[in-house]
C-alpha positions, 0 to 999 in steps of 0.5 A: 444529586440535586438539580444543580449537579446536572452536567450542562449539555456544553460540558458533556461536549467536552468529555474525554475521547474515551467517554465521547465514543464509549458506545463505539469502544464497547462494540469494538471490545465485543468484536475483539472478545469474539475474535479472540474466542474464535481464533485464539482459543488459548487466550480464553482458556488461559483466562478460564484456568484462573477460576475458583469454583464458579468465580473467574478471578480475572473477570472478578477483578475487572468487575471490582475495579469497574465498580470501585470509582462510582462507589468511592464517589458516593457520599455515604453520609447522605444515604440515610435520606434514601431509607427515610424516603418510603415512596422511593423505596416502595417503588424500587422494591415493587419494581425489583421483586414483583414486576421484574421477576414476573416480566422475565418469567412471561418473556421467557415462556413466550419466547422460549417455551420450546427451549425449557433449558434456556427458559429456566436460565432466563428465569434465573436471571430475572430473579437475580436483582442487579447489585453490580454493574448498575452502579456504572450505568447510573453513574454514566446517566448522572443518576443519584449516586446515594440512592443508587448505592442505597437501593443496591444495598437493599437489593443485596439484603433481599437477595440473600434471604429471598433468592432461594425462595424465589427460585423455588417458587418461579421454577417449581410452584408457579409453573405447576399452577400454570400447567408447565414443566417444573424444575427443582433448584436448591441454592444455599444462603451462603452461596448467594452471600458469597456472590454478593460479597465478591461482586459488591462487598469488595468494591463497597468496602474499598470505596468506603475505606478509601473515602474515609481515610483519604478525606481524613489525610488530605481533606474533602476538597482534595478527595473529590476534586483530585483523587476522584477525577484521577481514578474515574477513568478506571471504570470505563477501562475496566468495563472494556477489559471485562467485556473483552473477557466475557465475549472471549470466553464464549466467542467460539460458542457465539460464532458456532450457534448464533441463532441460539444466542439470538433466541436468548438475546431477543427476550432479554432486549425486550426485558431491558427496554420494558423494565426501564421504560416502565420504571421511568414512567412510574417515577414520572407519574410519582413526580420523582426528580431525574437523578433519583428516577434514573437510579430507580430505573437502572436498579430495576432494569439491571440483573445480577448475572454473576449470581444467576450463572453461579446458580445455573452452574451449581445446579445444572452444570457448567456446560448446561444450556441454563448456564449458557443463557446466564453467560449471554445475559451480560453480553446483551445487557452491556450494549442495551444499558449503554443505549438506555443511558442515552434514552435517560438523557433524552427523557431528561431533556424532554421531561426535566427541562426545568431541572437542567436550567435551574 
């Protein structure tokens, strides 16, 4: 996304009613979810009954629909520039696979050393780098779609081959060096690949195929000028649907043990804020333009909660505190990263004013 792709401030004022009050709708969706979970438990029970293994089908459908429009917008022919830019790749890999896991481990120990199960759940979250909802946050913040998609693809490959090793290192080896309790975690490459295939592979294939077929049939101008604007609202509608589902599934627990939710939420909020600010500052120091810097920052800040939850359930059980910590993760991520979208726009106005006006 070049500087000329930035949406002027005047144009952003003409956003649709849904877009303009997105933060309000998100908090209402969270509230509705909690109320349903507490006072209409038969609804989340019905939703939870449609599960295969650790995958909840309604939730998976919501996530897939949410990610389809941003992935359909990506101009995949331009993605080769992502992998040819060694500087951007190096920044992203360093933030995702060194800084992120270490920061989450540190925060988990600092805030939850007296709650080892929650601490383990948080560490599993920190090791699972984002491959899904970051597409939405990056798109809302007008980050570079091609860089976002490229970095997500890179994270996916790294995740398949390194998550098992990372889990072993950060839960068994690294704590032993520090004299902390250790945990043995075994997760196969196939299980990790399954999670990535569902939550990234399906919407990615749908985006690529629909773009290729529809451009051949109707032309590029029709696809980007008519089709994309028509399907774009699906992202926000599916996002709200997914939030209601996520909060309803744990609504009763959230009301029953709010202080446990708070214990997990605090280090997560600190993590999101520090990762985003650190990532953005690194990009500024290396003179990366706004759209690419935004893609780097959101890719480094988000996490693959679906994978973290799946691992926690498989290793510790569905009723474990480790799994509960994983579930609280996306409940905190949604409002936190929506707030960071606004922070990104503030940074653009403050540090990239020349790009906006050019």
